[in-house]
N, C-alpha and C positions, 0 to 999 in steps of 0.2 A: 444057247444062244443063235441070234442072227445077225445075220449083215448082209448090208448094200453097199454095192460099189457103183458110182455115176463116172464117166471120164467124160471131160468138157474141155476139150484142147490138149492142154498142157496140165490140167489140174485135174486131181484124182479125189474123190470127196466118199467117204465112208461111213457108214452111221452102224453102230456097234448095240446091241441090248440083250440084255439078260447076264449070266453071270460069265465073267472071264476067268477061268479058273484053268488050270493046266491043259483040260482037253479042250475048251473053245480057243484060247490060246495056239495052241499047236494048227489046228482049222483056220481060224482067222491069218496065221503068219503065212500059210500056204495059199491062200487066196490073195490075199494081200500080192504076196510076192507074184504070183502066176501073173497078175494085171498089170504090176510093175517092168514085169519082162518081157510083156506083150508091147508093150509101148513106151518105150526108153525116152521117149520125150516128155514124159509126166516129171515135173520138176516142182510141185508142189502137192502135198499131201494134204488133206484136212481128213480128222479123225474126229468123228463125234459122238461122245461116248455119254451122250442123255440118256440111254436106255440101260445103262448100266448099273447092275442093282449089287454086285459082288467083283471084286478085283482082288488075285493075289500076286505073288511075285511072278510068277510067270505071264502073267497079262503087263507088267510092268515092263518083262524082258520082250514080250514081243511089241511094246510100242518103242523100247529101245531100239531094238534090232530095225524096225520099221525108219526110223529117225536115221541112222547110220547111212541106211540106204539112200535116203533123199539127200543127205548133205554128202554123200560121195558125188551126188550130182550135181550140187552147187544148189540145193535148190532150198526149200520153204517148207517146213514142217508145223503144222498149227492143231493143237487139241480144243477142243470145244465142247462145251456142255456140260461138262464132267461138274456134279454135285455128290454133297455127303459123303459117303462113306468112298467113293473112288476119290473124289478131291481129296480127300483126307491124306489116303496111300498117297497118290500124284506127288503133293506138296513134301510128306515126310522124305521121299526117296528124292526129292529136289530135282524132278523132272523137267520144272519151268525154267531152271537155270539154262537147260539144253533148247526147250521147245518154245514154243509161242501159244499164249494161252490167246484164244479166240473166244468172244461172245456168244 
């Protein structure tokens, strides 16, 4: 899995690619949480899943956990680029009832 983080003002943009399984979700959780801890002014998180080829329940848990962090800050959480397999998993889990779906 590859993960890139860009922070612009109070907006954090993250792009993930590859498989978001147990191991990768743990790494992503750690890296994203570090970025959010380092800058408590971040109140918008855009998570781009366009490069995700596989995602399991650990990936869903990672997404929901980061949503909670941003929600506690009164912020905005947006998922973008999900398609195919990842999109089906997100829809089945009802994630879009909680987070915004961006383009």
